[in-house]
Residue, then its C-alpha position, 0 to 999 in steps of 0.5 A: m661431313i658431306r651432305a648428299m641428296i639422291v634424286d631418282d623416281d625409282a623408290l628402290v634405287r633411292l633406298g639402296l643408295a641411301d643405305l650405301l651412302d649412310g653406311d659411310e660415316t663421312i656422308d649424310v643423306v640429307a634429302q631424297a627426291s623423286d623428280g627434278l622439280h622436287a630436287i630444286e625445292l629440297a636443294t633450296a631448303h637444304r645445303i647440299d654438297v653432292a647430288l646424285v641425279d637420275v637422267r630420266m624422271p617425270r615432271m623435270d628430267g635430270i638434265t634440266a634439274t642439273a642446270r637449275l641446281r648448278a644455278l642456285p646461289h650455293p650449288p651442289k656438285v652433281i653426279t649423273l646416274t645412268t643405265f647406259d655409259l654412252d648416252e646423249y642424255v648423259y652428255n647433255a647432263l655433263a654440258a649442263g654442269a654435272d661433275g661426272f656420271i656413274l652407272k647404276d650398277t657400278d660397284p658400291a665402293e666406286i659410288l662412294r669414291a665418286v661422291h668423295l671425289v666430286a665433293t673435293g672438286s674432282a670429276m668422276l669421269h672415266p677418261t675413255a668413257a668421257r672421250r667417247l662421249i665427247d667424240r660422239y656427241h660434241r659438235f662445234g664450228q670454227p667460230q666456237a673453236a676460235a672463241a675457245r682458243e681465245r679464252i684458253d690463251q688467257l691461261t699461263p703455259r702451266e695452266q694449259d698443261v693442267l687443263a690438257l690433263l684435266a680434259q683427259g679425265d685425270t684426277n688432281a692426284d694424277i696431274a700432280t704425278a704427271l707434272g711433278m707438282r703438289e696436289s694442293t698446287v694442282k687444285a689451286h691451278v684448277s680453280r684458277i682455270l675454271t674462273a678464267l674460262e668462266v665455267t662451273n666445273r671440270v667437265q665444262a673446262a674439258l669441253l672448252a679444251r676440246d673446242a680449242g683443239l687442246t686435246 
């Protein structure tokens, strides 16, 4: 069972998402918060697997909340909710540790798919949208690029192949097909990559790969 939390200052959005998620027998909405500060309190009191977090909220915005949620002893996966697919706030949320983003008007079936994907350790990032976000907002200099390259050089050649595809937004299934591997093997590679690069999720690994010029 996936334990979910919805974080949005719009009560109607919370209600709609709760109805949608509760309609899936494998998802249980265990908490709803109206702002980031409330979300931190609830995530501390309840075990949360996946949090859907709005970007713009009072008291504590979604970017700050995402960083705080990811810093908890048992951090939930985070999906950023947004009205716009190209928004600097979304990029900042991803850099803060969000595992992906979805638009609020996304098809309900895709929202459910996002929750399931993120819960299993994948990222919910459309490759084109992810690349456009990174191209538009991600800035790095030579020292940063050199440091990223040094960290990536610690990976095996096969792990670097996996990272390159991961950085394009490919899912574990996509990577397995492209590299002729079992999906379970890809998942193990991704876990080792995140540990070696000292990042918390696939998005941050993708940003590091971009810094190093791997993509």
